[in-house]
C-alpha positions as CSV (number, residue, x, y, z in Angstrom):
1,M,-40.9,15.8,8.6
2,R,-41.6,13.5,5.7
3,V,-38.3,14.3,4.1
4,A,-36.4,13.6,7.3
5,L,-38.2,10.3,7.7
6,V,-37.4,9.3,4.1
7,G,-33.8,10.3,4.6
8,L,-33.5,8.3,7.8
9,L,-35.0,5.2,6.1
10,L,-32.5,5.5,3.2
11,W,-29.6,5.9,5.6
12,L,-30.4,2.9,7.9
13,P,-29.4,0.1,5.5
14,L,-26.1,1.9,4.9
15,A,-25.4,2.4,8.6
16,A,-26.1,-1.3,9.3
17,S,-23.8,-2.5,6.5
18,A,-20.9,-0.2,7.6
19,E,-19.7,-2.4,10.5
20,T,-15.9,-2.2,11.0
21,L,-14.1,-5.5,11.1
22,G,-12.4,-6.4,14.4
23,V,-10.9,-9.3,16.4
24,G,-12.9,-12.4,15.7
25,S,-14.2,-11.2,12.3
26,R,-13.6,-13.5,9.3
27,L,-12.6,-12.1,5.9
28,D,-13.8,-13.6,2.6
29,A,-11.0,-14.5,0.2
30,F,-10.6,-12.0,-2.6
31,S,-8.3,-10.8,-5.4
32,I,-7.1,-7.3,-5.7
33,D,-4.8,-5.7,-8.4
34,D,-1.6,-4.1,-7.3
35,Q,0.0,-1.0,-8.7
36,F,1.2,-3.0,-11.8
37,G,-2.2,-4.4,-12.5
38,K,-1.1,-7.9,-11.2
39,P,-3.7,-9.7,-9.1
40,Q,-2.8,-10.3,-5.4
41,Q,-4.6,-12.9,-3.4
42,V,-6.1,-12.4,0.0
43,D,-6.5,-16.0,1.1
44,A,-5.9,-18.3,4.1
45,S,-2.2,-18.4,3.5
46,L,-1.8,-14.8,4.7
47,R,-0.7,-14.2,8.2
48,A,-1.4,-10.4,8.1
49,I,-2.7,-7.5,6.1
50,L,-1.1,-4.1,6.3
51,F,-3.7,-1.5,5.5
52,T,-3.8,2.2,4.8
53,R,-6.6,4.6,3.9
54,D,-5.0,8.0,3.8
55,M,-1.9,9.7,2.5
56,D,-0.2,10.2,5.9
57,A,-0.6,6.5,6.7
58,G,0.7,5.6,3.2
59,E,3.8,7.8,3.8
60,L,4.4,6.0,7.1
61,V,4.4,2.6,5.3
62,K,6.5,3.9,2.5
63,S,9.1,5.1,5.1
64,A,9.0,1.8,7.1
65,L,9.4,-0.4,4.0
66,A,12.0,1.8,2.2
67,D,15.0,-0.3,2.9
68,D,13.8,-3.9,2.5
69,G,10.0,-3.8,2.0
70,P,9.6,-7.0,0.0
71,A,11.5,-9.1,2.5
72,Q,9.8,-7.5,5.5
73,L,6.3,-8.3,4.0
74,A,7.3,-11.8,2.9
75,G,8.9,-12.6,6.2
76,A,5.7,-11.6,8.0
77,G,3.4,-13.3,5.5
78,A,1.8,-10.0,5.0
79,L,0.2,-8.2,2.1
80,Y,-0.1,-4.4,1.9
81,L,-3.5,-3.0,0.8
82,S,-4.4,0.6,0.3
83,D,-7.8,2.2,-0.2
84,V,-7.1,4.8,-2.8
85,S,-10.8,5.5,-3.5
86,G,-10.7,8.9,-1.9
87,M,-8.2,10.1,-4.4
88,P,-9.5,11.8,-7.6
89,G,-9.3,9.3,-10.5
90,L,-7.2,11.5,-12.7
91,V,-4.7,12.3,-9.9
92,R,-4.5,8.5,-9.1
93,R,-3.8,7.5,-12.7
94,I,-1.4,10.3,-13.7
95,F,0.6,10.8,-10.5
96,A,-0.1,8.4,-7.7
97,I,0.0,5.0,-9.4
98,P,3.2,5.8,-11.5
99,S,4.8,6.9,-8.2
100,M,3.7,3.7,-6.5
101,R,5.3,1.7,-9.3
102,K,8.7,2.8,-8.2
103,R,8.3,0.9,-4.9
104,A,9.9,-2.5,-4.7
105,Y,7.0,-4.1,-2.9
106,S,3.5,-4.8,-4.1
107,M,0.5,-2.7,-3.0
108,G,-3.0,-4.0,-3.5
109,L,-5.0,-1.0,-4.6
110,D,-8.7,-0.7,-3.7
111,V,-9.7,1.9,-6.3
112,D,-13.4,2.0,-5.5
113,G,-13.3,1.3,-1.8
114,S,-15.6,-1.7,-1.9
115,L,-13.1,-4.4,-0.9
116,T,-11.7,-2.6,2.2
117,R,-14.7,-0.4,3.2
118,D,-15.1,-2.3,6.5
119,F,-11.4,-2.5,7.4
120,P,-10.5,-0.6,10.5
121,S,-8.3,2.5,10.1
122,A,-7.3,5.6,12.0
123,E,-6.2,8.7,10.2
124,G,-2.4,8.9,9.8
125,R,-1.9,5.4,11.1
126,A,-1.2,2.1,9.4
127,T,-3.4,-0.8,10.4
128,L,-2.1,-4.3,10.8
129,L,-4.7,-7.1,10.8
130,V,-3.1,-10.3,12.1
131,L,-4.8,-13.3,10.6
132,D,-5.3,-17.0,11.2
133,R,-6.9,-18.6,8.2
134,L,-8.6,-15.3,7.3
135,Q,-9.9,-14.8,10.9
136,I,-8.7,-11.6,12.5
137,T,-6.8,-12.4,15.7
138,R,-5.3,-9.0,16.4
139,V,-5.7,-5.4,15.1
140,E,-2.8,-3.0,15.6
141,E,-2.8,0.7,14.8
142,L,0.8,1.8,14.1
143,A,1.8,5.4,14.3
144,S,5.5,5.3,13.3
145,P,7.7,3.5,10.8
146,E,9.6,2.0,13.7
147,A,6.4,0.6,15.2
148,L,5.5,-0.9,11.8
149,R,8.9,-2.5,11.3
150,A,8.8,-4.0,14.8
151,A,5.3,-5.3,14.3
152,L,6.3,-7.0,11.0
153,A,9.4,-8.4,12.7
154,R,7.3,-10.0,15.5
155,L,5.3,-11.8,12.8
156,A,8.3,-13.0,10.9
157,V,8.8,-16.7,10.8
158,P,12.4,-17.6,11.9
159,A,14.5,-19.3,9.2
160,P,14.9,-23.0,9.9
161,A,18.0,-23.9,11.7
162,A,20.7,-25.7,9.8
163,A,20.8,-29.4,10.6
164,E,23.7,-30.3,12.9
165,T,26.3,-32.6,11.5
166,P,27.2,-35.8,13.5
167,A,30.5,-34.1,14.5
168,Q,28.6,-31.1,15.9
169,K,26.3,-33.4,17.9
170,A,29.2,-35.2,19.4
171,R,30.7,-32.1,20.9
């Protein structure tokens, strides 16, 4: 009985701090290194965070961003973050990160899980956190590359229209 009580008392603070972020939650700004060791900023300029926590979700994102990942992410004002803390360190260093370096887009890598531990995620799905000055306004779980591409396209800011010349206005 005493052991169970001590175990419960030790577990309670962990359970209380493990609250998943959702709509209305505000993120703190932070910096996270990408697969090249270059710091990426999570700040008020971001409109979205694309997040994965497992290998299947990572493959979904890789497939969705295969053709034009950098432009898709930039157009949506999004940063891709991945929690790779569940991967054994040796596997991560020898195989996974070198493979990730072949991708044309940046991936912020949370190697110890501390920065993204409260981010929502569903196994095999990519999570899109839509932001307004670091406040989460929408959370989407995306189950296919097509759904991910469509979600990023919805966030894309249209290119400014070319100014009309006086001759065009006269028509």
